[in-house]
C-alpha positions as CSV (number, residue, x, y, z in Angstrom):
1,X,-148.8,-21.4,52.6
2,X,-151.8,-19.5,52.0
3,X,-152.0,-19.0,48.6
4,X,-149.9,-23.0,47.7
5,X,-152.9,-24.2,49.3
6,X,-155.7,-22.8,47.5
7,X,-154.0,-23.0,44.9
8,X,-153.6,-27.1,45.5
9,X,-157.8,-26.3,46.0
10,X,-158.3,-25.2,43.0
11,X,-156.7,-27.3,41.1
12,X,-158.9,-30.8,43.2
13,X,-161.6,-29.0,42.5
14,X,-160.8,-28.6,38.4
15,X,-159.3,-31.8,38.3
16,X,-162.8,-33.6,40.1
17,X,-164.3,-31.2,37.7
18,X,-163.7,-32.9,34.6
19,X,-163.8,-36.6,36.1
20,X,-167.1,-36.0,36.3
21,X,-168.1,-34.9,33.4
22,X,-165.4,-37.8,31.4
23,X,-167.4,-40.3,33.5
24,X,-170.8,-38.5,32.5
25,X,-169.6,-39.0,28.9
26,X,-168.5,-42.1,29.1
27,X,-171.8,-43.3,30.9
28,X,-174.2,-41.5,28.3
29,X,-172.3,-43.2,25.9
30,X,-172.4,-46.6,27.5
31,X,-176.7,-45.7,27.5
32,X,-177.0,-45.1,24.1
33,X,-175.1,-48.0,22.7
34,X,-177.2,-50.6,25.5
35,X,-180.3,-49.0,23.6
36,X,-178.7,-49.8,20.0
37,X,-177.7,-53.2,21.2
38,X,-181.6,-53.7,23.0
39,X,-183.3,-52.3,19.7
40,X,-182.1,-54.7,17.5
41,X,-182.4,-57.7,19.8
42,X,-186.4,-56.3,19.7
43,X,-186.8,-55.8,16.1
44,X,-185.8,-59.2,15.4
45,X,-187.6,-60.6,17.6
46,X,-190.8,-58.6,16.0
47,X,-190.1,-59.8,13.0
48,X,-189.7,-63.9,13.9
49,X,-192.4,-63.5,16.4
50,X,-194.1,-61.6,12.6
51,X,-193.7,-64.9,10.4
52,X,-194.3,-67.4,12.4
53,X,-197.9,-65.8,13.5
54,X,-198.8,-66.1,10.0
55,X,-199.6,-69.7,9.2
56,X,-201.9,-68.9,12.6
57,X,-203.8,-66.2,10.4
58,X,-207.7,-67.4,10.8
59,X,-210.0,-67.0,7.7
60,X,-213.5,-65.9,8.9
61,X,-215.9,-67.5,7.1
62,X,-217.3,-64.7,4.0
63,X,-213.3,-64.4,3.6
64,X,-213.7,-68.6,2.8
65,X,-216.9,-67.9,0.3
66,X,-214.9,-65.0,-1.4
67,X,-211.9,-67.0,-1.2
68,X,-214.3,-70.3,-2.7
69,X,-216.4,-68.5,-4.8
70,X,-213.5,-67.0,-6.5
71,X,-211.8,-70.2,-7.3
72,X,-214.6,-71.0,-9.4
73,X,-214.9,-68.4,-11.3
74,X,-211.1,-68.9,-12.1
75,X,-211.7,-72.3,-12.7
76,X,-215.5,-71.3,-14.8
77,X,-213.1,-69.0,-17.3
78,X,-210.7,-71.9,-18.3
79,X,-210.7,-72.5,-21.8
80,X,-211.6,-75.6,-21.4
81,X,-212.6,-76.0,-25.3
82,X,-209.3,-74.8,-26.0
83,X,-207.6,-76.8,-24.0
84,X,-209.7,-80.4,-26.0
85,X,-208.7,-78.9,-29.3
86,X,-205.1,-78.5,-27.9
87,X,-204.5,-82.1,-26.6
88,X,-206.8,-83.1,-29.9
89,X,-203.8,-81.3,-32.0
90,X,-200.5,-82.2,-30.5
91,X,-202.3,-86.7,-31.0
92,X,-203.6,-85.8,-34.3
93,X,-199.5,-84.8,-34.5
94,X,-198.0,-87.6,-33.1
95,X,-199.6,-89.9,-34.7
96,X,-197.4,-92.4,-36.6
97,X,-198.1,-92.2,-40.3
98,X,-200.0,-94.7,-42.2
99,X,-198.3,-98.0,-42.8
100,X,-197.9,-98.0,-46.6
101,X,-200.0,-101.4,-48.1
102,X,-198.9,-103.6,-50.8
103,X,-200.0,-103.4,-54.0
104,X,-200.6,-106.7,-53.8
105,X,-202.9,-106.4,-50.5
106,X,-204.3,-103.1,-51.5
107,X,-206.7,-105.3,-54.8
108,X,-207.4,-107.7,-52.5
109,X,-209.1,-105.3,-50.3
110,X,-210.3,-102.9,-52.6
111,X,-212.5,-105.5,-53.9
112,X,-213.4,-106.5,-51.4
113,X,-215.2,-103.5,-49.6
114,X,-217.2,-103.2,-53.5
115,X,-218.6,-106.2,-53.3
116,X,-220.0,-105.9,-49.9
117,X,-221.0,-102.5,-51.5
118,X,-223.1,-104.6,-54.3
119,X,-224.6,-105.7,-51.0
120,X,-226.2,-101.9,-49.6
121,X,-229.6,-101.4,-51.2
122,X,-230.0,-99.7,-54.6
123,X,-231.1,-95.9,-53.4
124,X,-228.5,-95.9,-49.9
125,X,-227.6,-92.6,-49.1
126,X,-224.2,-91.2,-48.4
127,X,-225.2,-92.2,-44.0
128,X,-225.6,-95.0,-44.9
129,X,-222.5,-95.6,-47.0
130,X,-219.7,-94.3,-43.8
131,X,-221.3,-96.6,-41.7
132,X,-221.2,-99.8,-43.8
133,X,-217.8,-99.5,-44.5
134,X,-217.3,-98.3,-41.3
135,X,-218.3,-101.8,-39.7
136,X,-216.8,-103.6,-42.1
137,X,-213.0,-102.3,-40.9
138,X,-213.3,-103.0,-37.7
139,X,-214.4,-106.1,-38.9
140,X,-211.5,-106.8,-40.9
141,X,-209.7,-105.2,-38.1
142,X,-210.9,-108.1,-35.0
143,X,-210.5,-110.5,-38.3
144,X,-206.8,-109.1,-39.0
145,X,-206.0,-109.5,-35.0
146,X,-207.3,-112.6,-35.0
147,X,-205.2,-114.3,-38.3
148,X,-201.6,-112.7,-36.6
149,X,-201.7,-114.6,-33.3
150,X,-202.8,-118.2,-35.3
151,X,-200.5,-120.0,-36.7
152,X,-202.0,-122.9,-38.8
153,X,-204.0,-122.3,-42.6
154,X,-207.1,-119.6,-42.7
155,X,-209.6,-119.8,-44.4
156,X,-209.6,-115.3,-44.1
157,X,-208.5,-114.2,-47.6
158,X,-205.5,-112.3,-46.0
159,X,-202.2,-114.9,-45.6
160,X,-200.9,-114.0,-42.0
161,X,-198.0,-112.0,-43.6
162,X,-200.5,-110.0,-44.7
163,X,-202.3,-109.5,-41.2
164,X,-200.0,-107.9,-38.9
165,X,-199.9,-105.1,-41.7
166,X,-203.6,-104.8,-41.8
167,X,-203.6,-104.1,-38.3
168,X,-201.2,-101.8,-38.4
169,X,-202.9,-99.7,-40.7
170,X,-206.2,-99.7,-40.1
171,X,-205.3,-99.2,-36.3
172,X,-203.2,-95.9,-37.5
173,X,-205.9,-94.6,-40.3
174,X,-208.5,-95.9,-42.0
175,X,-210.2,-93.3,-43.7
176,X,-206.8,-93.1,-44.6
177,X,-206.1,-95.6,-46.0
178,X,-208.7,-96.3,-47.9
179,X,-208.4,-92.9,-50.0
180,X,-205.0,-93.8,-51.1
181,X,-206.2,-97.1,-52.3
182,X,-208.9,-94.9,-54.0
183,X,-212.1,-95.2,-51.5
184,X,-214.2,-92.9,-50.9
185,X,-217.2,-92.0,-50.0
186,X,-219.2,-88.4,-52.0
187,X,-220.8,-86.0,-50.3
188,X,-223.1,-85.6,-52.6
189,X,-224.7,-88.2,-55.2
190,X,-225.0,-86.8,-58.5
191,X,-226.1,-89.1,-61.8
192,X,-228.5,-86.7,-64.3
193,X,-228.6,-86.9,-67.3
194,X,-230.7,-84.0,-70.2
195,X,-232.0,-85.1,-72.7
196,X,-233.1,-82.6,-74.6
197,X,-233.2,-84.1,-77.8
198,X,-236.3,-84.1,-80.2
199,X,-238.9,-87.7,-79.0
200,X,-238.0,-89.8,-81.2
201,X,-234.4,-89.3,-82.3
202,X,-231.3,-91.0,-80.9
203,X,-228.5,-89.6,-80.0
204,X,-225.5,-89.6,-82.4
205,X,-222.7,-91.3,-81.7
206,X,-219.5,-89.2,-82.2
207,X,-216.6,-91.3,-82.9
208,X,-213.6,-88.5,-82.3
209,X,-212.1,-88.2,-78.7
210,X,-210.8,-84.9,-77.4
211,X,-207.1,-84.3,-76.8
212,X,-203.8,-85.8,-78.5
213,X,-204.3,-89.2,-80.9
214,X,-203.8,-91.7,-79.6
215,X,-201.2,-94.0,-80.7
216,X,-201.8,-97.2,-82.6
217,X,-201.2,-99.3,-79.7
218,X,-203.7,-98.4,-77.5
219,X,-206.4,-99.4,-79.6
220,X,-209.3,-97.5,-78.4
221,X,-212.1,-97.6,-78.7
222,X,-214.8,-95.6,-78.5
223,X,-218.8,-95.3,-76.0
224,X,-217.2,-98.5,-75.4
225,X,-216.3,-99.9,-72.0
226,X,-214.7,-103.1,-70.7
227,X,-214.7,-105.1,-67.4
228,X,-211.7,-106.2,-64.9
229,X,-209.5,-105.8,-61.9
230,X,-208.9,-102.4,-61.0
231,X,-205.0,-101.3,-61.2
232,X,-205.9,-99.1,-60.2
233,X,-208.8,-96.6,-59.5
234,X,-210.4,-93.7,-61.3
235,X,-212.3,-92.0,-58.7
236,X,-209.1,-90.7,-57.7
237,X,-206.6,-90.2,-61.1
238,X,-208.5,-88.0,-63.9
239,X,-206.1,-87.3,-67.5
240,X,-206.0,-84.8,-69.7
241,X,-207.1,-86.9,-72.4
242,X,-207.8,-90.4,-73.2
243,X,-204.1,-90.8,-75.5
244,X,-203.3,-89.8,-71.4
245,X,-204.9,-91.9,-69.8
246,X,-203.7,-95.1,-72.2
247,X,-199.9,-93.8,-71.2
248,X,-200.3,-94.5,-67.4
249,X,-202.1,-97.8,-68.3
250,X,-198.2,-98.6,-70.5
251,X,-196.8,-97.2,-67.4
252,X,-197.8,-99.3,-65.4
253,X,-197.7,-102.0,-66.5
254,X,-194.0,-101.1,-67.5
255,X,-193.7,-100.7,-63.9
256,X,-195.6,-102.8,-61.9
257,X,-193.3,-105.9,-60.3
258,X,-193.9,-109.8,-60.4
259,X,-196.1,-110.6,-58.0
260,X,-198.4,-107.9,-58.6
261,X,-200.6,-107.0,-62.4
262,X,-200.1,-105.0,-65.1
263,X,-202.4,-103.1,-66.5
264,X,-203.6,-104.2,-70.2
265,X,-207.3,-102.2,-69.8
266,X,-207.8,-98.4,-69.3
267,X,-211.3,-96.7,-69.7
268,X,-211.4,-93.5,-69.6
269,X,-214.4,-90.9,-69.4
270,X,-214.3,-87.7,-72.2
271,X,-218.2,-86.9,-71.5
272,X,-218.2,-82.7,-69.9
273,X,-221.7,-84.4,-67.4
274,X,-219.4,-87.2,-67.1
275,X,-219.8,-90.4,-67.3
276,X,-222.0,-93.1,-66.1
277,X,-222.3,-96.3,-64.4
278,X,-224.4,-98.6,-62.3
279,X,-222.7,-98.4,-58.7
280,X,-223.2,-95.1,-56.5
281,X,-220.4,-93.2,-57.7
282,X,-220.4,-89.9,-59.4
283,X,-217.7,-90.1,-62.8
284,X,-216.9,-86.9,-64.0
285,X,-214.8,-86.3,-67.0
286,X,-211.3,-87.5,-67.1
287,X,-211.1,-90.3,-65.1
288,X,-209.3,-92.3,-66.4
289,X,-209.8,-96.3,-64.9
290,X,-206.7,-99.0,-65.3
291,X,-207.1,-102.6,-65.5
292,X,-206.5,-106.3,-64.9
293,X,-208.4,-109.1,-67.0
294,X,-206.8,-111.9,-68.5
295,X,-209.2,-112.1,-71.1
296,X,-210.8,-108.5,-72.0
297,X,-214.4,-108.8,-71.3
298,X,-217.0,-105.2,-72.5
299,X,-219.3,-104.8,-70.0
300,X,-221.1,-102.4,-73.0
301,X,-220.5,-101.0,-76.7
302,X,-222.1,-98.6,-78.5
303,X,-225.6,-98.1,-76.8
304,X,-226.9,-99.3,-73.7
305,X,-229.8,-102.0,-74.2
306,X,-232.8,-101.3,-74.0
307,X,-233.6,-103.8,-71.3
308,X,-230.6,-102.2,-69.0
309,X,-231.9,-98.5,-69.2
310,X,-235.1,-100.9,-68.4
311,X,-233.6,-101.2,-64.6
312,X,-231.5,-97.7,-64.7
313,X,-233.6,-94.9,-65.6
314,X,-231.1,-92.9,-65.1
315,X,-229.0,-93.9,-67.7
316,X,-228.0,-91.9,-71.8
317,X,-228.7,-94.0,-75.0
318,X,-225.0,-94.6,-75.7
319,X,-222.0,-95.4,-73.9
320,X,-220.3,-92.8,-72.6
321,X,-216.8,-94.2,-72.0
322,X,-213.8,-95.0,-74.4
323,X,-211.3,-97.9,-74.3
324,X,-208.7,-99.8,-75.0
325,X,-207.0,-102.8,-74.8
326,X,-203.3,-102.9,-74.4
327,X,-200.9,-105.5,-75.1
328,X,-200.1,-109.1,-75.9
């Protein structure tokens, strides 16, 4: 009995010790888990509280001043001129194409501008000429706009149906329009004739035109300048020879529409030093003017009159132009 009691006591002691250890282990695990959960909750609360607190940060006056100064420096460093040029280039590229005017309207406004230019003083400089043409374009644009709104007849030289086309052309780019018609203001106007012959010796009349021979239908006349309405301005219409200029006149007469003027006069500049004319332009070698006149009339033939040369001291003795009448 004593041994049985002893064994029972030892067994209870052994099992009791194991129970305590198990309890401690379980408690430890629970404590670790609880600590982990608390740590996670604390970390989450810290993150959210930090996020909520960021917008409420306050800057010192010195920090604000430095930030404002930084903004000013960045704005000052912006390529303002480059941005402006890029915008202007985009606007230029997106601009509509210049309206193409019918030939009769081109001739009408060309003749009008030429007549107005004749009212300028003889020695008007390039700036004065350009300002004069700009004023004419503004006046004509205003007149065309008013005429486009009217339905009754007007005293204007422009027809009602032509007014809208002219408004679009002048509003798009009037400089391109004028260049297309051959009206341009040269950068420099120089028309100097050099007379290196001995005093009292007259210039000889050269009867030979350079280049290929002219066909009989050209009726070429050397040292001759014919008058007429310009069908094609020669300022931007150059040919290699008088024969080519004559051929251009014949071709234009064939292609001209029924309501257009047909070229029947060609005027060519064969002189290497250019050709004199009593206008504001510098006429160079190769200029080919295509003209029309119901009754062709010469401006000058062979030599300029003495009275003309007295009024135009730069005029040479001999007429440098070559001309001809074609067609019936």
